[in-house]
Phi, psi and omega in degrees: 000317181298319179296320180297318179296321179297319179297319181296316180295322178297319179294324177296321180296317181296317181295322178297319178301312184296316183294323181290324179294322180291319186279333187278112175250352179274141181288133177293153181271337183238158173239156190231148171205149180282142173280114189248216183059244183293330180297319179301315179297318182297312187281352173287332183248342186224181178228141180284137178245329179200169181199145172227155190236132171240160180300334186262332185201177178238152176233121185243126176256148185237172179289341180264017172081016180261150173236123180247133170265129186234150169278178187291345176269358178094008177281140183282126177253329178211156178222136179234128174266099187267317187204159175277355182240184188301133172278123184275320182202151176234139179229139178236146172280174184296331181284340183075017182255350180230141184226139174245138182225138174228152185226173185290339181270011175091003181280141175229130177227134172231121186211160177273134180287335183235015178218171181273001181295133186202146175228132179232138176204142177236126181257165183272010177217159179299134175262115187274328186222158173208144177213122178270156178301136181304330180250044183301336181297331180285145181293333180277356184239031179280082183219150170203161179238150174229157181218129171228256174278342177217160182262119182249141174251122178256133179226142178267128182277180183291345177268014182063022175259152180262131174237149183242152176218146182273122176271328181195146175198168173095002180237033178090182183293143172278122189243351180203142179211144176218131182245125177221119180063240179257012184242135176242127177244135177217162180233135171237197185293340186262330182169201183245135177240154175232132184239133177265112186288338181284310181270358181056041182232143170272127191255350179197165173218118179253108186288160175292150176269315183248097183277358180283339181278139178288127182295332180284333180270329180235073186293162178280142176251127180242147180202127174272118176284318173210192187289351181229006183237118179249133177251128183241128174235124183212120185067237178253011184254140175231133178231140176245116186250139180242125180273125183233156178280136178275141180293146184302326181290343182259000188300288186051241179260013184270158176298157181289345180234158174216169184244134178239130179278111183278330182207145179210130181205165180256148176249167183285328184236176182281137184277130175249345181187155181224150175202144178277150175218094187057237179264011180249177180236143171255123185239124173265123186242142174267130189238133170238136180229166181250128180289132179291334182277311185261348183058028177254149180279137180221162180277119178269178178296140177292157182241143174245112184250145168252122183234154176253110182292141173236168185307317184234004180206193180210161179240126181281124179268316177205158180212125182235132174270129186257130178266088178265155181292133176071023183297339182294333183259354186281152174249176182299322182288348181279347182259143176223148176238116176244156183214155175253116185294325185294325188241006182054049175256137181237128183251119177262112186255127173226167185304325186248004186203150171229118181248135180255128175248136178220156179296141182284136176263187183296326177298317179293321178299317179292322176304315182294319179296319179293322179296324178273006179062031174264070189292322182295319177293321178298317179296319179294318179296321180293322180293320180292322187247033186297335179281341186258338183283145183240326187263349184240154174238140182303320182297317181296319177297316180298317179295321177296322178297315179299315180299321179298316179296320178296318179297326178281352180085011178269072188292320182295317179295318179300317180296319180295322180293333179303322182304319182277321188282315186280334175056237184255019181274098185297320182297317179293323177301313183295322179297317180293324179299317179295326176297318178293329177294320181299327181262009175070035182233040178297327181298328182292325185269347186300321183292345188250001180297142177294143182238358181222295181228101007269174173249127181277175179296144180305329181299326180297310181294320180296322180298318179290319179298319178296324179298316178291321182297331181281335189227346188209092182296320181296316178297321178298315180297322179297316180294318178299322180289325186271326184278137172300146184292345182271003179284335186222171179280109187296319181296326178296317181289326177299315180295322179295319179293319179297324177296321179288330178290341176294333179273330184217081189289341184257012181290112186294325180296315180293321179296315179298316180297321178297321177298319179294321176296319177300322179295315177302327183274004181062024174265072190288331180299311179295323179296317181296320180296319179293316180300320179292322177297320181279351186055051186270141184295338183283358185297320181290322177297319179298316181297313181295314186296320185250011175053058185263028185294329178292338182272349185251006182299329178260010181239021183295320179298318178298317179296318180294321177296326182287306180206095187296323182297308180294321181296313181297316179301317180295317180295318181289328179287344184233047179298332180290342182259326177229111186290160177299318180301318181294320181294314181298321179296317181295331183263014185298324180275358179232076186299328180295323176287323177301319178297316180303314182296311183292325178297315180294323177298316180295324179296323181286317185209119184289350188247338185299318183259032185299332180295341184249009181297322179297318178297323183295333179302313180293321181295318178295317181298327184273317191244347187203064184299322181305332181264003182291311182298315175302323178298313181298325180289322187273335184275135175249007184249350183281140178289123186290323181297316179297318179296318180296320180298315181294317182292323178290324177297321183266003178057045175272096189294309184300316180295320180296317179303314182297316182295319179298316181294321180293329180276359177095001181265066186290325182295319178294321179297316179296319179300319180294323179296315183290319187273325184267318184265337182050044184239097183295324180297317180293322178297315178299316180299318180297317181295322177297317180298319184281331179051054183236123182298325180295324178296318178297322179297315178298319181296321180292315181299320182289329187268350191296335180256014182235097183311315180300322180294321180299318178301314179299320180293317180301324183283338189236349189276343192306324185270355184243322183228147178297118184299339180299324180302321180283317185296320180297332184272352180287130181289146177293141178088351181287132178272120181243123181299136173057037182297314182301314179298322181293318180294319177301320180294321178300315180297317179298317178298320180296313178301320179298318179297316180301313181298320179297319180295316180298317179298317180296322181296315180299318180297318182297315180298315182298316180297320181296314179298319180297318181290325179295316178297321179297319179296318181297316179297323180295317181291333180282348183285149174289151181237132178286123180229163174221189185298336184280339181289142180235157178285133182289342181274308184257354179063021176264158178301141180290319179263123176286167176293166184300327182286337184249015183294135182215168179243125181251138179302139180084354181242135176236115180245127180242115180248147175208155182234127183269111183290327185287316186262350182056038180280161178291153179300147175227163184210151169265128185240126176222147182201138175293332179263348179071038181240172184275177183273344180273073190294324184292328183271342186270128180285354183287154183303331181291000000 
């Protein structure tokens, strides 16, 4: 029956493990490991009853009365045979040099681990607890307390004798005690008390909440978070108490301190131990569950929870079920939670096992992420904390991530991640490329291959290019265009493309790619030939970039056929490399292209192509008549007779008119306008341009019997010819359209002319008067003269010598002599007549 129950409980444990693993997606806050080595040997023969923790070592008490000192790995460093029965509690001072031990047979020992100092006492009842002063090392703090049926305080007097005093009794066995600073907290059957060792006063009593629980089976757990904050766990209740100073006005007969409950809440399970973790709590809980199959209650795995206390409740941060050895037989009193404040280590003590819980570091966080296959988050965490991680490498995580993506079939994502993960490691890049080749996904990794730093072996790039060439011409062309030509063996790829062109010789993609390969190989001639065959836009760029003008002298027609505008611009921009004569000769059989070239040349410079202006007359007449007349007007090199002949043959009236007028035959030109074009406005315009009276006479004679022409002349002739000449010649009785309006316009024009003349006359008179006044003012101004100035009329000095100085009416001479500078005399000379002062000697009228 016992074996069957064990099997059933074991199966329940396994199922609980599996369900929790499936449901738990939140990362645990703590990690766990068993304290092994010497602890394993001890617990194979004995059972743990209590334990205390110091930053430097551990002290473990057993049911067989032994106390073991252990290092943090669980190795035994010392052993003490204290009693033949169970060790109830061990206490250490803060220095770790003094230890107190009490046992079930009433023995109490307090001794120095490194000195001969020792206290022995045996009581007539089991001693459940002991606590030495935290500063026991000091001579003034040689104190400790023990608890059985009453709480005793032992103090060493000045005579090195120990004296005891009763701090409390009468409320059942003392089952828990914690000493911090000057405060001692203990629990008995009724509640928790706090004693101030300095004032020798008990400052509070916190009663039990659930008195139905047996205190021996569900003992109270006490823990000092700091020197004034006590945490109490009893049954399912947790209280956080704060010790505060009482105001002097409130003292009276009350203790100087009091306790305030800062937070109080209930937990789901019974509390077996407490420990602080920053502003949170670590709670060890004893769990009982009911089997769904047998409906019997059994002991489940204990739980270690991290909770965030709130004023009236709490928030669970994490919860872990612990698989400790023999948990099926354990009771609530069998579990203990001890902790090391310096390193945030938590020890879960049970009779058959000691489990160490510690905060998870970045390595543990990454382990959990990798276990959950959250590779991207693991990689990010490793990059952020690369200085702190010890067990993991960013590269290893990255490679695992790539492999995971490949296994999921996310080849594109895996290839993209390679760029970041592999970095500049050429060997790893080549290894990954071969892995992608094995799964047939070379195309996925091709966009991300390094092209500069590092550069892989040419075989790698060629392998990918061949893969594309076999199945994707467009992709192949893209890679050739994007990859530098020195990454692979160019001649190998040229031959591969030519082999494929044997099967599909007209494939434009392959031909274009072959041209690019030829360009990389500096075989520009073959590349140019392919571009011209394909009529590809890059042909002009290729010619300019590589100066291929010598190669295109016999391909000018092909270039013009492809894009005449670009071709002409290129040829004209590079006349020094391909002469005008050579271009015209090459285009001799294609006159329409020849015209495009010569026309653009003429637009740029009217004189460069003068040798071909005669040829251009025929070309314009044939292919571009709208530009013939502008050409004839702008060119001074074309033969007019030849042009006139061609225009007359083709009956180009406007061009013929222009040529006749340019050759001086204006009357014939006017006649052609009147007879061929019947355009009086154009005829009038032509007459105005020539400004020849005979032309106006011819125009009047031709128009005199044509009323519409007469109207046009009346409207436009007024400012050039006297309208009377035309009006007198009009036959009586002839009906002329809009005659009245035309006559009114003539009168208006005449009035306008009169007004203009009068206005001009006034302006002229005003300007003349203004200039005359200006001249008079100028002549009236004085002129600075000296002895060297002479009269322009008589050529005598303007200034007479000092002995002959005189004053002449109408003349003002001002002489002065500068004593400081000894300069020659100077004078201001002014005259209405502008003559000198030596009137008798000057022949001028003045």
